[in-house]
C-alpha positions as CSV (number, residue, x, y, z in Angstrom):
1,M,-1.1,7.2,41.7
2,E,1.9,6.2,40.1
3,A,2.2,3.5,37.4
4,E,4.4,1.1,39.6
5,K,1.6,1.1,42.1
6,I,-0.5,-1.1,39.9
7,A,0.4,-4.5,41.1
8,D,2.3,-7.0,39.0
9,S,-0.6,-9.4,39.0
10,E,-2.9,-6.8,37.7
11,R,-0.4,-5.7,35.2
12,K,-0.2,-9.1,33.9
13,A,-3.9,-9.6,33.8
14,L,-4.5,-6.3,32.1
15,T,-1.9,-7.0,29.5
16,A,-3.4,-10.5,28.8
17,L,-6.8,-8.8,28.1
18,L,-5.6,-6.1,25.8
19,D,-6.4,-8.0,22.7
20,D,-9.5,-9.4,23.6
21,P,-12.4,-8.3,21.0
22,S,-15.3,-8.8,23.3
23,P,-17.1,-5.5,23.6
24,A,-17.8,-6.3,27.3
25,V,-14.2,-6.8,28.0
26,R,-13.2,-3.8,26.2
27,Q,-15.6,-1.5,28.0
28,A,-14.6,-3.0,31.5
29,L,-10.8,-2.2,30.5
30,R,-11.6,1.3,29.4
31,A,-13.4,1.7,32.7
32,R,-10.5,0.4,34.6
33,F,-8.0,2.5,32.9
34,A,-10.0,5.6,33.2
35,E,-10.4,5.0,36.9
36,R,-6.7,4.7,37.4
37,G,-5.8,7.8,35.4
38,K,-2.1,8.7,35.1
39,A,-1.1,5.3,36.5
40,S,-3.1,3.7,33.5
41,A,-1.4,6.2,31.0
42,D,2.0,5.4,32.2
43,F,1.3,1.7,32.1
44,L,-0.1,1.7,28.6
45,Q,2.7,4.0,27.2
46,E,5.2,1.6,28.8
47,L,3.5,-1.2,26.8
48,A,3.2,0.8,23.6
49,R,7.1,0.9,23.4
50,Q,7.5,-2.7,23.9
51,S,9.1,-4.8,21.0
52,D,5.8,-7.1,20.9
53,S,4.1,-5.3,18.1
54,A,0.8,-6.9,19.1
55,V,0.8,-5.7,22.7
56,A,2.0,-2.3,21.7
57,K,-0.7,-1.7,18.9
58,H,-3.3,-2.7,21.4
59,A,-1.8,-0.4,24.1
60,S,-1.7,2.4,21.7
61,Q,-5.3,2.0,20.8
62,Y,-6.4,2.3,24.3
63,L,-4.2,5.3,24.8
64,R,-6.0,7.0,21.9
65,E,-9.5,6.0,22.9
66,L,-8.9,7.4,26.4
67,N,-7.2,10.5,25.2
68,F,-4.1,9.8,27.5
69,T,-1.8,11.2,24.7
70,D,-1.0,14.4,22.9
71,P,-1.9,13.5,19.5
72,V,0.8,15.6,17.7
73,S,3.4,14.1,19.9
74,E,2.0,10.7,19.4
75,F,2.2,11.0,15.8
76,R,5.8,12.3,15.8
77,D,6.7,9.4,18.0
78,F,5.2,7.0,15.4
79,I,7.3,8.6,12.6
80,H,10.5,8.4,14.6
81,S,9.8,4.7,15.5
82,L,10.1,3.4,12.1
83,N,7.5,0.9,12.9
84,Y,5.0,1.9,10.3
85,E,1.6,0.2,10.1
86,L,-1.0,1.7,7.9
87,E,-4.1,1.6,10.0
88,T,-2.3,3.0,13.3
89,G,-0.7,5.8,11.1
90,A,-3.8,6.8,9.4
91,I,-5.7,7.1,12.7
92,L,-2.8,8.9,14.5
93,L,-2.6,11.3,11.5
94,A,-6.4,12.1,11.9
95,R,-6.1,12.6,15.5
96,T,-3.6,15.3,15.0
97,V,-6.4,17.8,13.8
98,N,-9.2,16.1,15.8
99,P,-8.1,14.6,19.2
100,N,-11.6,13.3,19.8
101,V,-11.6,10.9,16.7
102,D,-13.8,7.8,17.7
103,V,-11.3,5.2,17.1
104,G,-13.7,2.6,18.0
105,A,-16.1,3.8,15.5
106,V,-13.5,3.8,12.7
107,C,-12.4,0.1,13.5
108,L,-15.9,-1.0,13.8
109,K,-16.9,0.6,10.4
110,L,-14.0,-1.1,8.7
111,D,-15.0,-4.3,10.5
112,A,-18.4,-4.2,9.3
113,M,-17.6,-3.5,5.7
114,A,-15.1,-6.6,5.9
115,A,-17.7,-8.8,7.4
116,R,-20.1,-7.9,4.5
117,C,-17.4,-8.8,2.0
118,R,-16.8,-12.1,3.7
119,E,-20.6,-12.8,3.3
120,L,-20.5,-12.2,-0.4
121,I,-17.1,-13.9,-1.2
122,A,-17.9,-17.3,-2.4
123,E,-14.7,-19.3,-1.9
124,P,-12.7,-20.5,-3.8
125,A,-12.4,-17.0,-5.1
126,T,-9.7,-15.3,-7.2
127,A,-8.1,-12.1,-6.1
128,R,-9.9,-10.2,-8.9
129,E,-13.2,-11.9,-7.9
130,K,-12.6,-10.6,-4.2
131,C,-12.0,-7.0,-5.5
132,R,-15.2,-7.1,-7.3
133,V,-17.0,-7.8,-4.0
134,L,-15.2,-5.0,-2.3
135,N,-16.2,-2.7,-5.0
136,R,-19.7,-3.6,-4.7
137,V,-19.4,-3.3,-0.8
138,L,-17.6,0.0,-0.6
139,F,-18.5,1.9,-3.5
140,H,-22.2,0.8,-4.1
141,E,-23.5,-0.4,-0.8
142,N,-21.6,2.1,1.4
143,G,-21.5,4.8,-1.2
144,L,-17.7,5.8,-1.0
145,H,-16.9,8.0,-3.9
146,G,-14.2,10.4,-5.1
147,N,-14.9,14.1,-4.1
148,A,-14.3,15.6,-7.4
149,D,-16.5,18.6,-6.5
150,N,-14.3,19.7,-3.6
151,Y,-11.0,17.8,-4.1
152,S,-8.8,20.3,-2.0
153,D,-10.9,20.1,1.1
154,P,-8.5,18.7,3.9
155,L,-11.3,16.6,5.3
156,N,-10.8,14.4,2.2
157,S,-7.4,13.2,3.7
158,F,-8.6,11.8,7.1
159,L,-9.6,8.4,7.6
160,D,-12.5,9.0,10.1
161,Q,-14.0,11.8,7.9
162,V,-13.7,9.7,4.7
163,L,-15.7,7.0,6.4
164,I,-18.3,9.5,7.8
165,R,-18.7,11.5,4.8
166,R,-18.3,8.7,2.2
167,K,-16.1,10.7,0.0
168,G,-12.1,11.3,-0.2
169,I,-9.4,11.5,-2.6
170,P,-7.4,8.7,-4.3
171,I,-5.0,8.1,-1.5
172,S,-7.6,8.2,1.3
173,L,-9.9,5.9,-0.6
174,S,-7.2,3.6,-1.4
175,I,-6.1,3.4,2.4
176,V,-9.8,2.4,3.2
177,Y,-9.7,-0.4,0.4
178,L,-6.4,-1.6,1.8
179,L,-7.8,-1.9,5.3
180,V,-10.8,-3.8,4.4
181,A,-8.9,-6.1,2.0
182,E,-6.6,-6.7,4.9
183,R,-9.5,-7.8,7.1
184,V,-10.7,-10.3,4.5
185,G,-7.2,-11.8,3.9
186,L,-6.7,-10.3,0.5
187,Q,-3.1,-9.3,0.0
188,L,-3.0,-5.8,-1.9
189,E,-0.5,-3.1,-2.0
190,P,-0.5,0.8,-2.2
191,V,0.8,2.2,-5.5
192,G,1.8,5.8,-5.5
193,L,1.8,6.7,-9.0
194,P,2.8,10.2,-10.2
195,G,-0.3,12.5,-9.9
196,H,-2.6,9.6,-8.8
197,F,-3.0,6.9,-6.2
198,M,-4.1,3.5,-6.6
199,V,-4.1,-0.1,-5.1
200,G,-2.1,-2.9,-6.8
201,C,-2.9,-6.7,-6.6
202,F,0.3,-8.6,-7.3
203,E,-1.0,-12.2,-6.4
204,E,-2.1,-12.7,-10.0
205,S,0.1,-12.6,-13.1
206,P,0.0,-10.1,-14.7
207,P,-0.8,-7.9,-11.9
208,F,-3.7,-5.5,-12.0
209,F,-4.5,-2.2,-10.4
210,I,-7.7,-0.7,-8.7
211,D,-8.5,3.0,-9.2
212,T,-10.5,3.6,-6.0
213,F,-11.2,7.3,-7.2
214,N,-13.4,5.8,-9.9
215,A,-15.6,3.2,-8.0
216,G,-12.7,0.6,-7.9
217,M,-12.3,0.2,-11.8
218,L,-10.0,-2.7,-12.4
219,L,-7.0,-1.9,-14.8
220,D,-4.0,-3.6,-16.2
221,A,-0.7,-1.9,-16.5
222,E,-1.2,-0.5,-20.1
223,E,-4.6,0.8,-19.2
224,T,-3.1,2.5,-16.1
225,F,-0.6,4.1,-18.2
226,G,-3.3,5.4,-20.5
227,L,-5.3,6.8,-17.6
228,L,-2.2,8.7,-16.5
229,K,-1.5,10.1,-20.0
230,D,-5.0,11.4,-20.2
231,G,-4.2,13.5,-17.2
232,A,-1.0,14.6,-18.9
233,V,1.2,12.6,-16.5
234,D,4.1,10.3,-17.8
235,A,4.9,7.1,-15.7
236,S,7.3,4.2,-16.1
237,V,7.1,0.8,-15.1
238,I,8.9,1.4,-11.8
239,D,6.0,3.6,-10.8
240,L,3.8,0.5,-10.6
241,A,5.8,-0.9,-7.8
242,P,4.2,-1.1,-4.2
243,T,4.7,2.0,-2.3
244,P,6.1,1.7,1.4
245,V,3.8,2.6,4.3
246,R,6.1,5.4,5.1
247,E,5.8,7.0,1.9
248,V,2.0,6.7,1.9
249,L,1.7,8.5,5.1
250,S,4.2,11.1,4.2
251,R,2.4,11.7,0.9
252,C,-0.9,12.2,2.9
253,C,1.0,14.9,4.8
254,R,2.3,16.6,1.6
255,N,-1.3,16.5,0.2
256,L,-2.4,18.3,3.5
257,V,0.2,20.9,3.2
258,R,-1.2,21.9,-0.2
259,Q,-4.7,21.6,1.0
260,Y,-4.4,23.7,4.1
261,T,-2.3,26.2,1.9
262,A,-5.2,26.4,-0.6
263,T,-7.7,27.2,2.2
264,N,-5.2,29.8,3.9
265,Q,-4.8,27.7,7.0
266,T,-1.1,28.5,7.5
267,A,-0.6,26.9,10.6
268,Q,-2.0,23.6,9.7
269,A,0.0,23.7,6.6
270,Q,3.2,24.3,8.6
271,L,2.3,21.4,11.0
272,F,2.1,19.0,8.2
273,G,5.0,20.3,6.4
274,S,6.9,19.6,9.7
275,F,5.5,15.9,9.6
276,V,7.0,15.6,6.2
277,A,10.3,16.7,7.5
278,D,10.0,14.3,10.2
279,F,9.4,11.4,7.9
280,E,12.3,12.3,5.5
281,A,14.8,12.8,8.5
282,A,13.9,9.5,10.1
283,Y,14.4,7.8,6.7
284,E,17.7,9.3,6.3
285,R,18.8,8.3,9.7
286,N,17.8,4.8,9.1
287,T,19.5,4.5,5.6
288,S,22.7,6.3,6.4
């Protein structure tokens, strides 16, 4: 059945329900989309290309949950779109190696950690106090930690695996931290330092930085520079600036090139190298 055979009235009704958080509604929508097969895939892909970012985001999520897309092509389309959103990008990245990622489970886990944080935050609370709550929930109650024993394992870089295995590297742990913080209304930023990745809070003056690889240790700028010098890395003030989502995801891909190369998985290393090239080409086209 072709997509245009879905009646206009049904298309409007389905579109209106896309952002409904009710599990019963979501289950019913998934069943309906699955029943219509290609018609649903075409319809959802059409919505995913719309300028309405909210509709596009929810349509893309249903496409992923129903495996209506080719994950590698979908991630490339995301790169070329220049419409970079961290959670969507991290999930799409994970699906390039595991198309069966349970997107719903990933989102529910992030939601659950955020809900626990909201239970513990006593308003009014400062950003620093909220970060201490996030540290308790993520690193102590949920046991997330840096995988120092097997740092080069590619699984450290994928959002779903970090949540399942409860371990990762600085950038992937920082992504989890940022996605939970966003859910509790805490404005934090990714900070891609040379040789290390952290989370920055610029709501307070002076700003402070969260080392997610070390259980969320809170550092000021001087302490952050000291941490880098201990690792024989030089940095400047400009390195403390927020890192664009584009560069966060591109850095994930560069890490994966190194990780897959170290484990002699050449084809995967080449795949993620091609994603890096796509990010760079898309950026150059947008800035030229």
